[in-house]
C-alpha positions as CSV (number, residue, x, y, z in Angstrom):
1,X,72.1,87.0,127.2
2,X,72.8,84.4,124.1
3,X,70.7,80.8,124.1
4,X,71.4,78.3,121.7
5,X,69.3,75.6,120.7
6,X,69.1,72.7,118.1
7,X,71.8,70.6,118.6
8,X,71.5,66.8,118.9
9,X,72.7,63.5,117.7
10,X,72.8,62.4,114.3
11,X,74.5,60.1,111.8
12,X,76.9,61.1,109.7
13,X,75.5,62.5,106.7
14,X,72.6,64.1,108.6
15,X,71.7,67.7,108.8
16,X,71.0,70.1,112.0
17,X,70.0,73.4,112.2
18,X,71.5,75.5,115.3
19,X,69.5,79.0,116.6
20,X,71.0,81.5,118.8
21,X,68.6,84.0,120.3
22,X,69.6,87.1,122.4
23,X,67.2,86.2,125.5
24,X,67.1,90.4,126.4
25,X,67.1,90.9,122.7
26,X,69.1,92.4,120.4
27,X,72.7,93.2,122.0
28,X,73.8,96.8,121.2
29,X,76.3,97.4,118.9
30,X,77.1,94.2,118.0
31,X,79.3,94.1,115.1
32,X,79.6,90.5,114.5
33,X,77.9,87.0,115.4
34,X,79.7,83.7,115.4
35,X,79.3,80.3,115.8
36,X,82.3,78.6,117.8
37,X,82.9,74.6,118.6
38,X,84.9,72.8,120.9
39,X,85.6,69.3,121.0
40,X,87.0,67.5,124.1
41,X,90.9,68.2,124.6
42,X,90.9,70.8,121.7
43,X,90.7,74.3,121.6
44,X,87.8,76.4,120.8
45,X,87.7,77.2,117.0
46,X,85.6,79.4,114.7
47,X,82.9,77.7,112.8
48,X,81.4,80.8,111.1
49,X,80.8,84.2,111.6
50,X,78.6,86.9,110.2
51,X,79.1,90.7,110.0
52,X,78.9,92.7,106.7
53,X,80.0,89.4,105.0
54,X,79.8,85.8,106.0
55,X,83.2,83.7,106.8
56,X,83.6,80.1,107.1
57,X,86.5,77.5,108.4
58,X,87.6,75.8,105.7
59,X,86.2,72.1,107.2
60,X,82.6,73.4,106.9
61,X,83.0,75.3,103.6
62,X,80.0,74.3,101.5
63,X,78.2,72.3,104.1
64,X,77.3,74.9,106.9
65,X,75.6,78.4,106.3
66,X,75.2,80.9,108.8
67,X,72.5,83.3,108.6
68,X,70.3,85.9,110.7
69,X,66.7,86.9,110.5
70,X,65.2,90.6,111.2
71,X,65.4,90.0,114.6
72,X,69.2,89.2,114.8
73,X,68.8,85.3,115.7
74,X,71.5,84.0,114.4
75,X,71.2,80.5,112.8
76,X,73.6,77.6,111.8
77,X,72.5,75.3,109.1
78,X,74.3,72.0,109.2
79,X,74.6,69.7,106.2
80,X,76.6,66.8,105.4
81,X,77.7,66.3,108.8
82,X,80.7,64.3,109.7
83,X,81.8,62.7,113.1
84,X,84.7,65.4,113.0
85,X,82.0,67.9,113.7
86,X,80.8,66.7,117.0
87,X,81.7,69.3,119.6
88,X,80.0,71.6,121.7
89,X,78.5,74.2,119.7
90,X,78.9,78.3,121.3
91,X,77.2,81.4,119.7
92,X,78.9,84.5,120.7
93,X,78.9,88.3,119.9
94,X,81.2,91.0,119.7
95,X,80.8,94.4,120.5
96,X,84.6,95.2,121.1
97,X,85.7,95.2,117.5
98,X,84.3,96.8,114.5
99,X,84.2,93.4,112.5
100,X,84.3,89.7,112.8
101,X,87.5,88.1,114.2
102,X,88.1,84.1,114.3
103,X,89.6,84.3,117.7
104,X,87.4,83.7,120.3
105,X,89.3,86.1,122.7
106,X,87.6,88.9,120.6
107,X,84.0,88.0,121.3
108,X,82.4,89.3,125.1
109,X,78.9,87.5,124.8
110,X,78.7,83.7,124.8
111,X,76.1,81.5,125.3
112,X,76.0,78.3,127.3
113,X,76.4,75.8,124.4
114,X,74.5,73.1,122.8
115,X,76.0,69.5,122.2
116,X,75.9,68.2,118.7
117,X,77.1,64.5,118.2
118,X,77.9,62.8,115.0
119,X,78.2,59.0,114.8
């Protein structure tokens, strides 16, 4: 139900804007939306979440911005990209928690991912 887009290949210092749409419309009882990423050989990690507030991983603070529009599409604006930002980026939603979490296991809806490569 979640579909990501906007990934691609950019040079270090560049920008990308990721988009997450709910293909069947907004998921009822969603308490939090998040962006996660996973690099080869590494665990999936939280990048940013948005519920009643926003939260960012320390490594992306002040470079990435998570936002939503009135339709609850979720965006991730990524500026000043670094090679270590490379990976598969996933959009996720949770309806099982009262708020946001940093743990991927707490999210019960996931998109298929969009690849980000920074060189």
